[in-house]
C-alpha positions in Angstrom: 230.6 -36.9 -100.3 233.9 -38.8 -100.8 234.4 -42.1 -101.9 234.9 -44.0 -98.4 232.0 -42.6 -97.1 228.2 -44.0 -97.8 225.0 -43.1 -95.8 222.7 -46.3 -94.8 220.1 -44.4 -92.8 220.3 -40.3 -93.0 221.0 -39.4 -89.9 222.0 -42.4 -88.2 224.9 -42.8 -85.8 224.5 -46.5 -84.8 225.4 -49.2 -87.1 223.4 -51.5 -84.3 219.8 -52.1 -85.8 219.3 -54.4 -82.7 218.2 -53.6 -79.3 217.8 -49.3 -78.1 221.0 -49.9 -76.2 223.4 -52.5 -77.7 226.2 -53.3 -75.2 229.8 -51.6 -75.8 231.4 -54.5 -76.5 229.1 -54.6 -79.7 229.4 -50.6 -80.6 232.1 -49.5 -82.9 232.1 -46.6 -84.3 234.1 -45.3 -87.3 237.8 -45.1 -86.7 240.3 -43.3 -88.3 240.5 -45.6 -91.5 236.7 -45.4 -92.1 236.4 -49.1 -91.5 235.1 -49.2 -88.2 237.6 -52.0 -87.1 238.7 -49.8 -84.0 237.2 -50.9 -81.4 236.0 -48.3 -78.8 237.4 -48.4 -75.4 234.7 -50.2 -72.5 233.4 -47.2 -71.0 230.0 -47.4 -70.0 229.8 -47.8 -66.5 228.3 -51.0 -64.7 224.5 -51.2 -64.2 223.3 -50.4 -59.9 222.4 -53.2 -58.4 218.4 -53.2 -58.7 217.5 -52.7 -54.5 215.4 -55.7 -53.2 211.7 -56.1 -53.0 210.8 -55.6 -49.5 207.7 -57.9 -48.1 204.2 -55.8 -48.0 204.4 -53.9 -44.8 202.9 -50.6 -43.1 204.9 -47.4 -41.5 205.1 -49.6 -38.3 206.4 -52.7 -39.8 203.1 -54.9 -39.4 203.1 -58.2 -41.6 199.8 -60.6 -42.4 199.4 -64.2 -43.0 196.4 -65.7 -44.2 197.0 -69.7 -43.7 194.2 -72.7 -44.0 193.2 -75.2 -46.0 192.7 -74.1 -50.0 189.7 -76.5 -50.7 187.2 -77.2 -47.8 183.6 -78.6 -47.8 181.0 -75.4 -47.2 179.4 -75.9 -43.5 178.0 -72.4 -43.6 181.5 -70.9 -42.0 184.9 -70.7 -42.8 187.7 -70.9 -40.5 191.1 -68.8 -41.0 193.8 -68.4 -39.7 195.4 -64.8 -39.0 199.4 -64.3 -38.0 200.7 -61.0 -37.3 203.8 -59.6 -36.9 203.0 -57.0 -33.9 199.9 -57.4 -31.1 196.4 -55.7 -32.7 192.8 -56.4 -33.9 192.6 -58.9 -36.8 189.5 -58.5 -38.6 188.0 -61.2 -41.7 185.6 -60.8 -44.7 184.9 -63.2 -46.8 183.1 -62.9 -50.2 181.7 -65.2 -52.7 180.4 -65.4 -56.5 177.1 -66.9 -56.9 175.4 -66.0 -59.9 175.7 -62.7 -60.9 175.5 -61.5 -57.0 178.1 -61.2 -54.7 177.6 -62.3 -51.0 179.7 -60.8 -48.2 180.1 -62.4 -45.1 179.5 -61.3 -41.3 182.5 -59.9 -40.3 184.9 -61.9 -38.0 187.6 -60.1 -35.3 189.9 -61.5 -33.0 192.9 -60.3 -31.0 196.3 -61.3 -32.0 199.3 -61.2 -29.8 202.8 -60.6 -31.9 203.9 -63.4 -33.8 200.9 -65.9 -32.6 198.2 -66.8 -34.8 194.2 -66.4 -34.1 191.7 -68.4 -35.7 188.5 -66.6 -37.2 185.3 -67.9 -38.2 183.7 -66.4 -41.2 179.9 -66.9 -41.1 177.6 -65.9 -44.0 173.9 -64.9 -43.6 170.8 -67.3 -44.4 169.9 -66.1 -48.1 173.7 -66.2 -48.5 174.2 -69.8 -47.1 171.3 -71.0 -49.2 172.4 -69.6 -52.7 175.8 -71.4 -52.2 174.5 -74.6 -51.4 172.2 -74.3 -54.3 175.0 -73.7 -56.8 177.2 -76.3 -54.7 174.7 -78.8 -55.6 176.0 -77.7 -59.5 180.0 -76.5 -59.0 182.3 -75.5 -56.9 183.0 -71.7 -55.8 185.7 -69.9 -55.0 185.6 -67.6 -51.7 188.2 -64.6 -51.4 188.8 -64.0 -48.1 190.7 -60.9 -46.9 192.2 -60.3 -43.7 193.1 -56.4 -42.5 194.9 -55.8 -39.2 196.6 -52.5 -38.5 196.3 -51.2 -42.1 197.8 -54.4 -43.7 195.7 -56.7 -46.0 196.2 -59.9 -47.1 194.0 -62.1 -49.5 193.1 -65.7 -49.4 191.5 -67.9 -51.9 189.4 -71.0 -50.9 187.7 -73.2 -53.0 184.6 -74.5 -51.7 183.1 -78.1 -52.4 179.9 -79.8 -51.6 
């Protein structure tokens, strides 16, 4: 080893201790004078733009949206609005967790025209309704409503109050 050279890290070639991929403007390899003052030409190609995220669709291009109020009074049934991008059948199922048990509703079905809205009314059974009302006397509950149409699904969380 000559007097001009010194080893900081054995086998290391990059003087940058920061991120794994330092920008080309900060990295300057050792020049002919050994001091590292010769800047490297900017030869790094510009990164390709990231692809835009497409909305969740199935192969047919069907988009599904669920709408309605997010906090509702529980009356034994819930209404959910389903809007699909193509004509078809929309199904809705709701589930609510009361204690350790999860109650599921009956499946509601409606035919939907392209880009039109349809209202689905989801109802619970007698035991589920009684358990939900009993739990609502103590606290609010969160219900997850799942809509499906043509292989696409959408979820909506609704808070129930007394």
